[in-house]
C-alpha positions as CSV (number, residue, x, y, z in Angstrom):
1,M,-3.0,6.1,23.5
2,E,-5.8,7.4,25.7
3,R,-3.4,9.3,27.8
4,A,-1.8,10.9,24.7
5,Q,-5.3,11.9,23.5
6,R,-5.9,13.6,26.8
7,G,-2.9,15.8,26.1
8,E,-0.1,13.9,28.1
9,K,3.0,14.6,26.0
10,H,5.0,12.0,27.8
11,A,2.4,9.3,26.7
12,F,2.9,10.4,23.1
13,E,6.7,10.3,23.5
14,L,6.3,6.7,24.6
15,L,4.3,5.9,21.4
16,V,7.0,7.6,19.3
17,A,9.7,5.5,21.1
18,K,7.7,2.3,20.5
19,Y,6.9,2.8,16.8
20,Q,9.7,5.1,15.5
21,R,12.0,2.3,14.3
22,K,9.1,0.4,12.5
23,L,7.8,3.6,10.9
24,V,11.2,4.6,9.7
25,R,11.7,1.2,8.2
26,L,8.4,1.3,6.4
27,I,9.0,4.8,5.1
28,S,12.5,3.8,3.9
29,R,10.8,1.4,1.4
30,I,9.1,4.4,-0.2
31,V,11.6,7.3,0.3
32,R,15.2,6.0,-0.3
33,D,17.3,8.8,1.0
34,P,18.1,8.2,4.7
35,A,18.2,11.9,5.6
36,E,14.8,12.4,3.9
37,V,13.4,9.3,5.6
38,E,14.0,10.7,9.1
39,D,12.4,14.0,8.1
40,V,9.3,12.3,6.6
41,A,9.0,10.1,9.7
42,Q,9.2,13.2,12.0
43,E,6.6,14.9,9.8
44,A,4.3,11.8,10.1
45,F,4.6,11.8,13.9
46,I,3.8,15.5,14.0
47,K,0.7,14.9,11.8
48,A,-0.3,12.0,14.0
49,Y,0.1,14.2,17.1
50,R,-2.1,16.9,15.6
51,A,-4.7,14.3,14.5
52,L,-4.9,12.5,17.9
53,P,-8.3,14.0,18.6
54,Q,-9.7,12.5,15.4
55,F,-8.3,9.0,16.3
56,R,-11.5,7.0,17.1
57,G,-9.8,3.6,18.0
58,E,-11.5,1.8,15.1
59,S,-8.2,0.4,14.1
60,A,-5.0,-0.3,16.0
61,F,-2.9,2.8,16.7
62,Y,0.1,1.5,14.6
63,T,-2.2,0.8,11.7
64,W,-3.5,4.4,11.8
65,L,0.1,5.7,12.3
66,Y,1.4,3.6,9.3
67,R,-1.3,4.9,7.1
68,I,-0.3,8.5,8.1
69,G,3.4,7.5,7.4
70,V,2.7,6.0,4.0
71,N,0.6,9.0,2.9
72,T,3.2,11.5,4.2
73,A,5.9,9.6,2.3
74,K,3.9,9.6,-0.9
75,N,3.0,13.3,-0.5
76,F,6.7,14.0,0.1
77,L,7.7,12.3,-3.2
78,V,5.0,14.1,-5.1
79,S,6.1,17.5,-3.7
80,Q,9.6,16.6,-4.9
81,G,8.3,15.7,-8.3
82,R,9.5,12.2,-7.9
83,R,8.1,8.7,-7.7
84,A,9.4,5.8,-5.6
85,P,12.9,5.1,-7.0
86,T,14.1,1.8,-8.3
87,S,16.6,-0.4,-6.5
88,T,20.2,0.5,-6.5
89,E,23.4,-1.3,-5.6
90,K,23.4,0.6,-2.3
91,D,19.9,-0.8,-1.5
92,A,21.1,-4.4,-2.0
93,E,23.9,-3.7,0.5
94,E,21.5,-2.2,2.9
95,A,19.3,-5.3,2.6
96,E,22.1,-7.3,4.3
97,T,21.8,-5.1,7.4
98,F,18.1,-5.4,7.9
99,D,17.3,-6.9,11.4
100,D,14.9,-9.3,9.8
101,A,17.4,-10.6,7.3
102,D,19.4,-12.7,9.7
103,Q,18.1,-15.8,8.1
104,L,19.6,-14.7,4.7
105,R,23.1,-14.3,6.2
106,D,25.5,-17.1,6.5
107,I,29.0,-15.7,7.3
108,N,30.7,-19.1,7.1
109,T,31.9,-18.8,3.5
110,P,32.5,-16.1,0.9
111,E,30.2,-18.0,-1.5
112,S,27.3,-17.9,0.9
113,L,27.8,-14.2,1.5
114,L,27.8,-13.6,-2.2
115,M,24.6,-15.7,-2.6
116,S,22.9,-13.8,0.2
117,R,23.7,-10.5,-1.5
118,Q,22.4,-11.8,-4.8
119,V,19.2,-13.1,-3.2
120,A,18.7,-9.7,-1.4
121,A,19.4,-7.7,-4.6
122,T,17.0,-10.0,-6.5
123,V,14.3,-9.6,-3.9
124,N,14.7,-5.8,-3.8
125,A,14.6,-5.5,-7.6
126,A,11.6,-7.8,-7.8
127,M,9.7,-5.8,-5.1
128,D,10.6,-2.5,-6.9
129,R,8.9,-3.9,-10.1
130,L,5.7,-4.9,-8.3
131,P,2.6,-2.8,-8.8
132,E,2.1,-0.5,-5.8
133,E,-0.8,-2.4,-4.2
134,L,1.2,-5.7,-4.3
135,R,4.4,-4.0,-3.0
136,T,2.5,-2.4,-0.1
137,A,0.7,-5.6,0.8
138,I,3.9,-7.8,0.8
139,T,5.9,-5.1,2.7
140,L,3.2,-4.8,5.4
141,R,3.1,-8.6,5.8
142,E,6.8,-9.6,5.4
143,V,8.7,-6.5,6.6
144,E,6.2,-5.0,9.1
145,G,4.8,-8.3,10.3
146,M,1.1,-7.1,10.1
147,S,-1.7,-9.6,10.1
148,Y,-3.9,-10.1,7.1
149,D,-6.8,-8.4,9.0
150,E,-4.5,-5.4,9.8
151,I,-3.4,-5.1,6.2
152,A,-7.0,-5.3,5.0
153,E,-7.9,-2.5,7.3
154,F,-4.8,-0.5,6.4
155,M,-5.4,-0.9,2.6
156,N,-9.2,-0.5,3.0
157,S,-9.6,-3.8,1.0
158,P,-11.4,-7.1,1.6
159,I,-9.2,-9.7,3.3
160,G,-9.5,-11.9,0.2
161,T,-8.0,-9.2,-1.9
162,V,-5.1,-8.8,0.5
163,R,-4.4,-12.5,0.5
164,S,-4.5,-12.5,-3.4
165,R,-2.1,-9.5,-3.5
166,I,0.3,-11.1,-1.1
167,F,0.2,-14.4,-3.0
168,R,0.8,-12.7,-6.3
169,A,3.7,-10.7,-4.9
170,R,5.3,-13.8,-3.5
171,E,4.9,-15.6,-6.8
172,A,6.4,-12.7,-8.7
173,I,9.4,-12.6,-6.3
174,A,9.7,-16.4,-6.4
175,E,9.7,-16.3,-10.2
176,E,12.8,-14.0,-10.2
177,L,14.5,-16.1,-7.5
178,R,14.1,-19.5,-9.3
179,P,17.0,-19.0,-11.7
180,L,19.3,-17.9,-8.9
181,L,18.3,-20.7,-6.6
182,G,18.0,-23.4,-9.3
183,T,14.4,-24.3,-8.4
184,Q,11.7,-25.5,-10.7
185,K,8.4,-23.7,-11.2
186,D,6.4,-26.3,-9.3
187,K,8.9,-26.5,-6.4
188,R,9.5,-24.2,-3.4
189,W,12.9,-23.7,-1.8
């Protein structure tokens, strides 16, 4: 990061290579068109490059970059006169290909494949219905793997608020999964 701030373009290229996949995945939760996601990610990296002199190191680089990415994605949607779209059938199919979804996949039987797809579709639909602050918190935690401290810094919220948002998001998702998985309200799967 320090080398990139001193103007070494190769150092910034290394940062792009390291964080591009994660940033694209984060932006794809906001902007659903894959062609647009790539453009928004590229714009976010350009903004980050131009803002390098203002980066003070008070947060981790990727926290700073993700904030730029999320703001760029939201600004893109506003400029298009759109809000974040709701889940589609295509989104449910894409959920099956997420690298982090290996534990949802069981290729042994057609029934387990169907169940995995139904679970993925239900989770996607539940996440789309969450209020923005809950959806952002749960996405940063479960999809991006950020710590509670990093999320609190990213969202500019107290850590207790972050924990509450993640808990409420998990509960809302669990509530929608209960009928599908046949679990009772007081039981976890």
